[in-house]
N, CA, C and O atoms as a printed pandas DataFrame, in Angstrom:
     atom_number atom_name residue_name chain_id  residue_number  x_coord  y_coord  z_coord
0              1         N          MET        A               1   66.648 -132.347   24.284
1              2        CA          MET        A               1   66.922 -131.724   23.008
2              3         C          MET        A               1   67.013 -130.208   23.201
3              4         O          MET        A               1   66.196 -129.613   23.902
4              5         N          ASN        A               2   67.991 -129.610   22.587
5              6        CA          ASN        A               2   68.203 -128.170   22.741
6              7         C          ASN        A               2   67.349 -127.347   21.781
7              8         O          ASN        A               2   66.850 -127.839   20.769
8              9         N          HIS        A               3   67.204 -126.088   22.139
9             10        CA          HIS        A               3   66.515 -125.115   21.296
10            11         C          HIS        A               3   67.551 -124.181   20.680
11            12         O          HIS        A               3   68.619 -123.963   21.253
12            13         N          THR        A               4   67.236 -123.642   19.528
13            14        CA          THR        A               4   68.057 -122.607   18.911
14            15         C          THR        A               4   67.573 -121.260   19.425
15            16         O          THR        A               4   66.377 -120.972   19.397
16            17         N          VAL        A               5   68.509 -120.432   19.897
17            18        CA          VAL        A               5   68.166 -119.113   20.432
18            19         C          VAL        A               5   68.541 -118.068   19.401
19            20         O          VAL        A               5   69.692 -117.985   18.972
20            21         N          ILE        A               6   67.564 -117.277   19.010
21            22        CA          ILE        A               6   67.768 -116.203   18.033
22            23         C          ILE        A               6   67.427 -114.875   18.699
23            24         O          ILE        A               6   66.346 -114.713   19.265
24            25         N          TRP        A               7   68.347 -113.938   18.626
25            26        CA          TRP        A               7   68.096 -112.582   19.112
26            27         C          TRP        A               7   67.635 -111.759   17.909
27            28         O          TRP        A               7   68.368 -111.643   16.927
28            29         N          LEU        A               8   66.440 -111.193   17.975
29            30        CA          LEU        A               8   65.978 -110.319   16.899
30            31         C          LEU        A               8   66.964 -109.166   16.732
31            32         O          LEU        A               8   67.660 -108.795   17.677
32            33         N          ALA        A               9   67.020 -108.609   15.536
33            34        CA          ALA        A               9   67.970 -107.526   15.262
34            35         C          ALA        A               9   67.812 -106.374   16.248
35            36         O          ALA        A               9   68.806 -105.792   16.684
36            37         N          SER        A              10   66.584 -106.043   16.601
37            38        CA          SER        A              10   66.355 -104.945   17.541
38            39         C          SER        A              10   66.930 -105.280   18.921
39            40         O          SER        A              10   67.475 -104.402   19.592
40            41         N          ALA        A              11   66.814 -106.548   19.352
41            42        CA          ALA        A              11   67.376 -106.971   20.633
42            43         C          ALA        A              11   68.899 -106.960   20.580
43            44         O          ALA        A              11   69.547 -106.581   21.555
44            45         N          GLU        A              12   69.477 -107.369   19.454
45            46        CA          GLU        A              12   70.936 -107.320   19.298
46            47         C          GLU        A              12   71.438 -105.880   19.378
47            48         O          GLU        A              12   72.487 -105.624   19.967
48            49         N          GLN        A              13   70.704 -104.947   18.795
49            50        CA          GLN        A              13   71.079 -103.534   18.850
50            51         C          GLN        A              13   70.982 -103.009   20.279
51            52         O          GLN        A              13   71.850 -102.259   20.726
52            53         N          GLU        A              14   69.938 -103.396   20.990
53            54        CA          GLU        A              14   69.802 -102.989   22.394
54            55         C          GLU        A              14   70.959 -103.536   23.225
55            56         O          GLU        A              14   71.533 -102.824   24.049
56            57         N          LEU        A              15   71.295 -104.806   23.000
57            58        CA          LEU        A              15   72.388 -105.431   23.738
58            59         C          LEU        A              15   73.718 -104.749   23.432
59            60         O          LEU        A              15   74.512 -104.505   24.340
60            61         N          ALA        A              16   73.963 -104.444   22.180
61            62        CA          ALA        A              16   75.205 -103.766   21.800
62            63         C          ALA        A              16   75.306 -102.398   22.480
63            64         O          ALA        A              16   76.371 -102.028   22.973
64            65         N          ALA        A              17   74.219 -101.662   22.507
65            66        CA          ALA        A              17   74.217 -100.343   23.163
66            67         C          ALA        A              17   74.462 -100.477   24.661
67            68         O          ALA        A              17   75.190  -99.674   25.244
68            69         N          LEU        A              18   73.859 -101.489   25.292
69            70        CA          LEU        A              18   74.070 -101.719   26.724
70            71         C          LEU        A              18   75.532 -102.053   27.000
71            72         O          LEU        A              18   76.109 -101.566   27.973
72            73         N          TRP        A              19   76.127 -102.877   26.155
73            74        CA          TRP        A              19   77.524 -103.288   26.344
74            75         C          TRP        A              19   78.462 -102.097   26.183
75            76         O          TRP        A              19   79.379 -101.916   26.984
76            77         N          VAL        A              20   78.237 -101.281   25.147
77            78        CA          VAL        A              20   79.087 -100.112   24.894
78            79         C          VAL        A              20   79.019  -99.134   26.062
79            80         O          VAL        A              20   80.037  -98.561   26.449
80            81         N          ASP        A              21   77.837  -98.942   26.623
81            82        CA          ASP        A              21   77.642  -97.978   27.712
82            83         C          ASP        A              21   77.964  -98.534   29.100
83            84         O          ASP        A              21   77.975  -97.787   30.078
84            85         N          ALA        A              22   78.226  -99.831   29.189
85            86        CA          ALA        A              22   78.391 -100.474   30.493
86            87         C          ALA        A              22   79.712 -100.117   31.168
87            88         O          ALA        A              22   80.753 -100.018   30.519
88            89         N          VAL        A              23   79.647  -99.929   32.473
89            90        CA          VAL        A              23   80.850  -99.767   33.282
90            91         C          VAL        A              23   81.522 -101.131   33.428
91            92         O          VAL        A              23   82.748 -101.234   33.396
92            93         N          ASN        A              24   80.710 -102.172   33.589
93            94        CA          ASN        A              24   81.215 -103.531   33.750
94            95         C          ASN        A              24   80.753 -104.380   32.564
95            96         O          ASN        A              24   79.728 -105.057   32.636
96            97         N          ARG        A              25   81.512 -104.336   31.484
97            98        CA          ARG        A              25   81.149 -105.078   30.274
98            99         C          ARG        A              25   81.189 -106.579   30.499
99           100         O          ARG        A              25   80.440 -107.321   29.864
100          101         N          GLU        A              26   82.047 -107.032   31.390
101          102        CA          GLU        A              26   82.140 -108.460   31.685
102          103         C          GLU        A              26   80.816 -108.982   32.258
103          104         O          GLU        A              26   80.403 -110.098   31.941
104          105         N          ALA        A              27   80.161 -108.193   33.085
105          106        CA          ALA        A              27   78.870 -108.596   33.655
106          107         C          ALA        A              27   77.817 -108.746   32.564
107          108         O          ALA        A              27   77.006 -109.671   32.608
108          109         N          ILE        A              28   77.823 -107.850   31.593
109          110        CA          ILE        A              28   76.880 -107.929   30.471
110          111         C          ILE        A              28   77.156 -109.189   29.663
111          112         O          ILE        A              28   76.228 -109.907   29.289
112          113         N          THR        A              29   78.424 -109.457   29.395
113          114        CA          THR        A              29   78.806 -110.639   28.628
114          115         C          THR        A              29   78.413 -111.921   29.357
115          116         O          THR        A              29   77.863 -112.836   28.744
116          117         N          ARG        A              30   78.690 -111.995   30.662
117          118        CA          ARG        A              30   78.326 -113.178   31.452
118          119         C          ARG        A              30   76.809 -113.403   31.438
119          120         O          ARG        A              30   76.342 -114.527   31.249
120          121         N          ALA        A              31   76.053 -112.330   31.640
121          122        CA          ALA        A              31   74.589 -112.449   31.660
122          123         C          ALA        A              31   74.059 -112.913   30.306
123          124         O          ALA        A              31   73.128 -113.717   30.245
124          125         N          THR        A              32   74.646 -112.413   29.228
125          126        CA          THR        A              32   74.224 -112.813   27.883
126          127         C          THR        A              32   74.449 -114.304   27.667
127          128         O          THR        A              32   73.583 -114.994   27.128
128          129         N          HIS        A              33   75.608 -114.800   28.085
129          130        CA          HIS        A              33   75.901 -116.234   27.964
130          131         C          HIS        A              33   74.943 -117.064   28.822
131          132         O          HIS        A              33   74.495 -118.132   28.404
132          133         N          GLN        A              34   74.636 -116.569   30.015
133          134        CA          GLN        A              34   73.707 -117.278   30.892
134          135         C          GLN        A              34   72.318 -117.345   30.265
135          136         O          GLN        A              34   71.662 -118.386   30.315
136          137         N          ILE        A              35   71.873 -116.250   29.681
137          138        CA          ILE        A              35   70.567 -116.204   29.013
138          139         C          ILE        A              35   70.535 -117.202   27.863
139          140         O          ILE        A              35   69.586 -117.976   27.741
140          141         N          ASP        A              36   71.565 -117.191   27.018
141          142        CA          ASP        A              36   71.618 -118.131   25.891
142          143         C          ASP        A              36   71.587 -119.581   26.368
143          144         O          ASP        A              36   70.914 -120.420   25.771
144          145         N          GLU        A              37   72.311 -119.871   27.436
145          146        CA          GLU        A              37   72.363 -121.236   27.962
146          147         C          GLU        A              37   71.006 -121.672   28.518
147          148         O          GLU        A              37   70.529 -122.764   28.206
148          149         N          LEU        A              38   70.386 -120.826   29.337
149          150        CA          LEU        A              38   69.099 -121.164   29.930
150          151         C          LEU        A              38   68.013 -121.334   28.871
151          152         O          LEU        A              38   67.208 -122.263   28.938
152          153         N          LEU        A              39   67.999 -120.434   27.900
153          154        CA          LEU        A              39   66.971 -120.502   26.867
154          155         C          LEU        A              39   67.221 -121.647   25.901
155          156         O          LEU        A              39   66.276 -122.209   25.348
156          157         N          GLY        A              40   68.467 -121.995   25.693
157          158        CA          GLY        A              40   68.785 -123.099   24.799
158          159         C          GLY        A              40   68.449 -124.453   25.384
159          160         O          GLY        A              40   68.083 -125.374   24.653
160          161         N          LYS        A              41   68.569 -124.584   26.696
161          162        CA          LYS        A              41   68.354 -125.883   27.339
162          163         C          LYS        A              41   66.888 -126.177   27.652
163          164         O          LYS        A              41   66.389 -127.256   27.335
164          165         N          ASN        A              42   66.201 -125.225   28.271
165          166        CA          ASN        A              42   64.826 -125.484   28.697
166          167         C          ASN        A              42   64.049 -124.175   28.800
167          168         O          ASN        A              42   63.757 -123.718   29.905
168          169         N          PRO        A              43   63.715 -123.577   27.683
169          170        CA          PRO        A              43   63.093 -122.242   27.715
170          171         C          PRO        A              43   61.712 -122.200   28.351
171          172         O          PRO        A              43   61.316 -121.162   28.882
172          173         N          GLU        A              44   60.971 -123.300   28.310
173          174        CA          GLU        A              44   59.633 -123.319   28.904
174          175         C          GLU        A              44   59.680 -123.200   30.422
175          176         O          GLU        A              44   58.685 -122.827   31.044
176          177         N          ARG        A              45   60.820 -123.512   31.022
177          178        CA          ARG        A              45   60.980 -123.407   32.471
178          179         C          ARG        A              45   61.822 -122.190   32.866
179          180         O          ARG        A              45   61.996 -121.915   34.053
180          181         N          ALA        A              46   62.340 -121.468   31.881
181          182        CA          ALA        A              46   63.172 -120.284   32.159
182          183         C          ALA        A              46   62.274 -119.071   32.374
183          184         O          ALA        A              46   61.352 -118.821   31.599
184          185         N          GLY        A              47   62.549 -118.344   33.408
185          186        CA          GLY        A              47   61.813 -117.114   33.666
186          187         C          GLY        A              47   60.355 -117.344   34.034
187          188         O          GLY        A              47   59.997 -118.360   34.631
188          189         N          GLU        A              48   59.527 -116.379   33.667
189          190        CA          GLU        A              48   58.104 -116.404   34.000
190          191         C          GLU        A              48   57.273 -116.071   32.779
191          192         O          GLU        A              48   57.722 -115.350   31.887
192          193         N          SER        A              49   56.069 -116.593   32.742
193          194        CA          SER        A              49   55.180 -116.276   31.631
194          195         C          SER        A              49   54.624 -114.864   31.795
195          196         O          SER        A              49   54.473 -114.364   32.909
196          197         N          ARG        A              50   54.333 -114.256   30.698
197          198        CA          ARG        A              50   53.712 -112.940   30.649
198          199         C          ARG        A              50   52.503 -113.036   29.739
199          200         O          ARG        A              50   51.906 -114.107   29.633
200          201         N          PHE        A              51   52.131 -111.974   29.093
201          202        CA          PHE        A              51   50.956 -111.976   28.235
202          203         C          PHE        A              51   51.172 -112.871   27.010
203          204         O          PHE        A              51   52.282 -112.996   26.493
204          205         N          GLU        A              52   50.080 -113.481   26.570
205          206        CA          GLU        A              52   50.050 -114.376   25.416
206          207         C          GLU        A              52   51.196 -115.387   25.483
207          208         O          GLU        A              52   51.278 -116.145   26.450
208          209         N          ASP        A              53   52.080 -115.419   24.486
209          210        CA          ASP        A              53   53.172 -116.400   24.438
210          211         C          ASP        A              53   54.485 -115.829   24.936
211          212         O          ASP        A              53   55.519 -116.491   24.843
212          213         N          SER        A              54   54.465 -114.637   25.454
213          214        CA          SER        A              54   55.695 -113.965   25.878
214          215         C          SER        A              54   56.127 -114.424   27.267
215          216         O          SER        A              54   55.301 -114.707   28.134
216          217         N          ARG        A              55   57.445 -114.488   27.453
217          218        CA          ARG        A              55   58.027 -114.827   28.751
218          219         C          ARG        A              55   59.088 -113.781   29.083
219          220         O          ARG        A              55   59.556 -113.058   28.204
220          221         N          ILE        A              56   59.464 -113.707   30.369
221          222        CA          ILE        A              56   60.493 -112.773   30.824
222          223         C          ILE        A              56   61.526 -113.561   31.637
223          224         O          ILE        A              56   61.181 -114.470   32.392
224          225         N          LEU        A              57   62.782 -113.195   31.466
225          226        CA          LEU        A              57   63.874 -113.836   32.195
226          227         C          LEU        A              57   64.821 -112.760   32.688
227          228         O          LEU        A              57   65.184 -111.855   31.936
228          229         N          LEU        A              58   65.224 -112.851   33.945
229          230        CA          LEU        A              58   66.216 -111.928   34.508
230          231         C          LEU        A              58   67.491 -112.703   34.781
231          232         O          LEU        A              58   67.477 -113.753   35.423
232          233         N          ALA        A              59   68.599 -112.162   34.278
233          234        CA          ALA        A              59   69.931 -112.694   34.544
234          235         C          ALA        A              59   70.790 -111.478   34.848
235          236         O          ALA        A              59   71.310 -110.827   33.942
236          237         N          LYS        A              60   70.931 -111.184   36.121
237          238        CA          LYS        A              60   71.565 -109.949   36.580
238          239         C          LYS        A              60   72.833 -109.637   35.782
239          240         O          LYS        A              60   73.735 -110.471   35.707
240          241         N          PRO        A              61   72.908 -108.466   35.198
241          242        CA          PRO        A              61   72.059 -107.281   35.310
242          243         C          PRO        A              61   71.101 -107.085   34.134
243          244         O          PRO        A              61   70.626 -105.973   33.902
244          245         N          LEU        A              62   70.811 -108.168   33.384
245          246        CA          LEU        A              62   69.957 -108.031   32.206
246          247         C          LEU        A              62   68.603 -108.698   32.397
247          248         O          LEU        A              62   68.452 -109.660   33.150
248          249         N          GLY        A              63   67.637 -108.154   31.694
249          250        CA          GLY        A              63   66.330 -108.774   31.577
250          251         C          GLY        A              63   66.012 -108.919   30.103
251          252         O          GLY        A              63   66.403 -108.077   29.294
252          253         N          VAL        A              64   65.300 -109.986   29.747
253          254        CA          VAL        A              64   64.895 -110.189   28.353
254          255         C          VAL        A              64   63.448 -110.645   28.306
255          256         O          VAL        A              64   62.949 -111.286   29.231
256          257         N          THR        A              65   62.788 -110.302   27.216
257          258        CA          THR        A              65   61.509 -110.911   26.892
258          259         C          THR        A              65   61.768 -111.820   25.702
259          260         O          THR        A              65   62.570 -111.511   24.820
260          261         N          PHE        A              66   61.061 -112.961   25.701
261          262        CA          PHE        A              66   61.288 -113.931   24.640
262          263         C          PHE        A              66   60.031 -114.735   24.385
263          264         O          PHE        A              66   59.072 -114.689   25.156
264          265         N          GLU        A              67   60.054 -115.468   23.295
265          266        CA          GLU        A              67   58.931 -116.295   22.874
266          267         C          GLU        A              67   59.492 -117.652   22.444
267          268         O          GLU        A              67   60.541 -117.721   21.804
268          269         N          VAL        A              68   58.800 -118.707   22.793
269          270        CA          VAL        A              68   59.248 -120.061   22.462
270          271         C          VAL        A              68   58.316 -120.649   21.405
271          272         O          VAL        A              68   57.094 -120.600   21.547
272          273         N          SER        A              69   58.901 -121.204   20.349
273          274        CA          SER        A              69   58.151 -121.968   19.351
274          275         C          SER        A              69   58.592 -123.420   19.495
275          276         O          SER        A              69   59.603 -123.839   18.931
276          277         N          GLU        A              70   57.810 -124.175   20.261
277          278        CA          GLU        A              70   58.186 -125.559   20.572
278          279         C          GLU        A              70   58.263 -126.446   19.329
279          280         O          GLU        A              70   59.200 -127.237   19.223
280          281         N          PRO        A              71   57.325 -126.353   18.388
281          282        CA          PRO        A              71   57.414 -127.223   17.210
282          283         C          PRO        A              71   58.714 -127.008   16.415
283          284         O          PRO        A              71   59.243 -127.938   15.807
284          285         N          ASP        A              72   59.212 -125.768   16.432
285          286        CA          ASP        A              72   60.436 -125.442   15.690
286          287         C          ASP        A              72   61.686 -125.570   16.547
287          288         O          ASP        A              72   62.805 -125.469   16.043
288          289         N          ARG        A              73   61.488 -125.802   17.890
289          290        CA          ARG        A              73   62.616 -125.830   18.834
290          291         C          ARG        A              73   63.396 -124.527   18.739
291          292         O          ARG        A              73   64.626 -124.530   18.702
292          293         N          LEU        A              74   62.664 -123.405   18.700
293          294        CA          LEU        A              74   63.232 -122.089   18.460
294          295         C          LEU        A              74   62.806 -121.115   19.556
295          296         O          LEU        A              74   61.650 -121.110   19.980
296          297         N          VAL        A              75   63.755 -120.290   20.010
297          298        CA          VAL        A              75   63.485 -119.234   20.990
298          299         C          VAL        A              75   63.879 -117.910   20.354
299          300         O          VAL        A              75   64.986 -117.767   19.836
300          301         N          ARG        A              76   62.971 -116.946   20.393
301          302        CA          ARG        A              76   63.249 -115.605   19.852
302          303         C          ARG        A              76   63.305 -114.616   21.006
303          304         O          ARG        A              76   62.337 -114.455   21.749
304          305         N          VAL        A              77   64.452 -113.954   21.147
305          306        CA          VAL        A              77   64.602 -112.901   22.148
306          307         C          VAL        A              77   64.156 -111.605   21.484
307          308         O          VAL        A              77   64.693 -111.209   20.450
308          309         N          HIS        A              78   63.161 -110.944   22.092
309          310        CA          HIS        A              78   62.559 -109.742   21.505
310          311         C          HIS        A              78   63.151 -108.442   22.042
311          312         O          HIS        A              78   63.304 -107.469   21.304
312          313         N          HIS        A              79   63.479 -108.436   23.328
313          314        CA          HIS        A              79   63.859 -107.166   23.963
314          315         C          HIS        A              79   64.811 -107.469   25.111
315          316         O          HIS        A              79   64.641 -108.458   25.824
316          317         N          VAL        A              80   65.818 -106.610   25.286
317          318        CA          VAL        A              80   66.761 -106.748   26.390
318          319         C          VAL        A              80   66.955 -105.384   27.045
319          320         O          VAL        A              80   66.972 -104.359   26.363
320          321         N          TRP        A              81   67.102 -105.373   28.359
321          322        CA          TRP        A              81   67.336 -104.131   29.094
322          323         C          TRP        A              81   68.212 -104.425   30.292
323          324         O          TRP        A              81   68.350 -105.574   30.713
324          325         N          ARG        A              82   68.792 -103.390   30.827
325          326        CA          ARG        A              82   69.584 -103.487   32.040
326          327         C          ARG        A              82   68.707 -103.050   33.212
327          328         O          ARG        A              82   67.982 -102.060   33.117
328          329         N          TYR        A              83   68.775 -103.782   34.298
329          330        CA          TYR        A              83   68.032 -103.386   35.490
330          331         C          TYR        A              83   69.020 -103.261   36.658
331          332         O          TYR        A              83   70.095 -103.861   36.656
332          333         N          ARG        A              84   68.631 -102.489   37.621
333          334        CA          ARG        A              84   69.452 -102.290   38.804
334          335         C          ARG        A              84   68.640 -102.692   40.031
335          336         O          ARG        A              84   67.445 -102.408   40.122
336          337         N          THR        A              85   69.296 -103.346   40.958
337          338        CA          THR        A              85   68.627 -103.690   42.200
338          339         C          THR        A              85   68.865 -102.571   43.199
339          340         O          THR        A              85   69.869 -101.862   43.132
340          341         N          ARG        A              86   67.948 -102.427   44.106
341          342        CA          ARG        A              86   68.097 -101.395   45.138
342          343         C          ARG        A              86   69.121 -101.832   46.148
343          344         O          ARG        A              86   69.165 -103.000   46.533
344          345         N          SER        A              87   69.941 -100.909   46.580
345          346        CA          SER        A              87   70.979 -101.235   47.563
346          347         C          SER        A              87   70.441 -101.204   48.959
347          348         O          SER        A              87   71.180 -101.454   49.911
């Protein structure tokens, strides 16, 4: 059974700013779709647990923090950022 993925307004604003400023907008778009797919299918196994009910997921070049409400089959994305790997 799938989960519904909701990006909080603040996370949507962060994502929009990242996309506007991106040199490679396609990479941002691909990562966003990958995040939605992973969180929609099996969020309890996506990424790693953090404090309390928070989890973190990296989908190059984006990272997100999210929370899963299993009874509601709902995932809330709280924060998104761009990260860079060292060359």
